[in-house]
MARPA-321989 format. One record per atom (N, C-alpha, C, O): residue in three letters; x, y, z. Coordinates in steps of 0.2 Angstrom, whole numbers, plus 5000, padded with zeros to 4 digits. Last residue first. Example, Ala and Ser with C-alpha at 12.3 -4.5 7.8 and 13.67 -1.06 7.14 Angstrom:
Ser506449895035Ser506849955036Ser506450005039Ser506750065040Ala506649725039Ala506249785039Ala506649845039Ala507149835042
***
This chain:
Phe477347954986Phe476347944985Phe476247904988Phe475747884990Lys478547934986Lys478348014986Lys477547994987Lys477248044989Leu478947824984Leu478947834990Leu478647904991Leu478447924996Ala478947824969Ala478547774972Ala478547804980Ala477947804982Leu480247904964Leu479447904965Leu478947874967Leu478347894967Glu481247814971Glu481147894974Glu480447904972Glu480047914976Lys481047714963Lys480947704970Lys480847764971Lys480247774973Val480647664948Val480947724950Val480647734957Val480147754958Asn479847544945Asn480647574943Asn480947614947Asn481547604948Lys478447544945Lys478747524944Lys479447504945Lys479547444947Asn478247714943Asn477847674947Asn478147614948Asn478247614955Glu478847734929Glu478947744934Glu478947734940Glu479447724943Tyr477947634922Tyr478747624921Tyr478947664929Tyr479047634934Asp476947724921Asp476747654926Asp477547634923Asp477447574923Glu477547864916Glu476947834925Glu477047764926Glu477247744932Ile477547824903Ile477947834907Ile477847834914Ile478347804917Leu476247754899Leu476747734896Leu477347754902Leu477547714906Val475747894901Val475247854903Val476047784904Val476247784910Gly476147974891Gly476447994898Gly476147934901Gly476447924907Val475747914880Val476347914880Val476547914886Val477047884888Val474447944880Val474747884880Val475347864883Val475447824888Glu474648094879Glu474248044887Glu474447984886Glu474547954891Met475048094868Met475448114872Met475148114878Met475348134883Leu473948064860Leu474648004860Leu474948034866Leu475147994870Ser473148144862Ser472848074865Ser473548044862Ser473547984864Ala473648264854Ala473448284862Ala473548204863Ala474148194865Leu473848274840Leu474448234844Leu474148224852Leu474448184855Pro472848364835Pro472848294836Pro473248244839Pro473148184840His472248474848His472748464846His472948374843His473148324847Thr471248504857Thr470948494854Thr471748474848Thr471548464842Glu472248554869Glu471848464871Glu471348454865Glu471048404866Asp473448614872Asp472848634867Asp472648544867Asp472848494865Glu474648644878Glu474048634881Glu473648634879Glu473248674882Gly476048574867Gly475848624872Gly475148584878Gly475048534880Val476148494856Val475648494857Val475348584865Val474848614866Glu477648524856Glu477348534851Glu476448544853Glu476248604852Asp478148504868Asp478448554865Asp477948554859Asp477848614858Ile477648394872Ile477348424874Ile477748504873Ile477648554877Leu478448274861Leu477548294861Leu477648374863Leu477548414858Lys479648294867Lys479548344860Lys478848344858Lys478648384855Asp479348264878Asp479448294878Asp479448354870Asp479448414869Leu479048124874Leu478648154875Leu478648234877Leu478148264877Phe480448094869Phe479948074865Phe479148124867Phe478748144863Ser481148074881Ser481348124877Ser480648124871Ser480548174869Val480347974886Val480348044891Val480348094885Val479948134883Leu480747844879Leu480247884877Leu479947964880Leu479447994878Lys482147844883Lys481947864874Lys481147924874Lys480947974873Gln482047824894Gln482347894893Gln482247924886Gln482147974884Tyr481647704892Tyr481147744898Tyr481447794895Tyr480947824892Asp482547614886Asp481947634882Asp481547694885Asp481147724882Lys483547644895Lys483647664889Lys482947674885Lys482747724881Glu482947564905Glu483147634907Glu483247674902Glu483147734902Asn481647454903Asn482447444904Asn482447544902Asn482047574899His480647444895His480847394899His481347404901His481647344902Pro479147534889Pro479747544892Pro480147484896Pro479947484901Val478247514876Val478247494884Val478847484886Val479047434884Gly478147634864Gly478447554866Gly477947564872Gly477447604873Ile478847734850Ile478447704856Ile478347634856Ile478447584852Thr479947714841Thr479747774846Thr479347754851Thr479547774857Asn479847604833Asn480547624836Asn480447644842Asn480647614848Glu478547594828Glu478547564834Glu479147584838Glu479147584844Leu478247674820Leu478147714825Leu478447654830Leu478647674836Ser478047634805Ser478447714807Ser478647714812Ser479147734813Glu477147524810Glu477847534807Glu478447564806Glu479047554805Trp476047604812Trp476247564817Trp477047544814Trp477547554818Ala475447634800Ala475747704804Ala476147654809Ala476647674809Ser475347494795Ser475547534790Ser475847604796Ser476447614796Leu474247454806Leu474947404806Leu475347444801Leu475947454804Thr473247534802Thr473547554810Thr474447504808Thr475047524810Lys472747484791Lys472947554790Lys473447574798Lys473847614799Gln472247364794Gln472647384788Gln473147454789Gln473747464788Leu471547394802Leu471747344805Leu472547384798Leu473147404799Asp470547434794Asp470747474798Asp471247444801Asp471447494805Pro470147324783Pro470547384782Pro470747444787Pro471047494784Asn470547144790Asn470147224791Asn470647304789Asn471147334791Pro470847044776Pro471147094782Pro470747154782Pro470647194778Met469846904772Met470046984771Met470447014778Met470347004783
***
């Protein structure tokens, strides 16, 4: 019998999988940056907002891509 929490996650993921994911190229990266911009507009600095943790996750995905692929940013740190 499937796990009910996993089933809920699968249902939600199907609608998000084209928006959120590990970026593997510039196009994926730009799409994720655009999505983060929209999240920032919605969430702002409200750490209690229901989308605040999603904003953090998307930020981590972007940061990881930049650290691996954007040499200008990597040199600054």
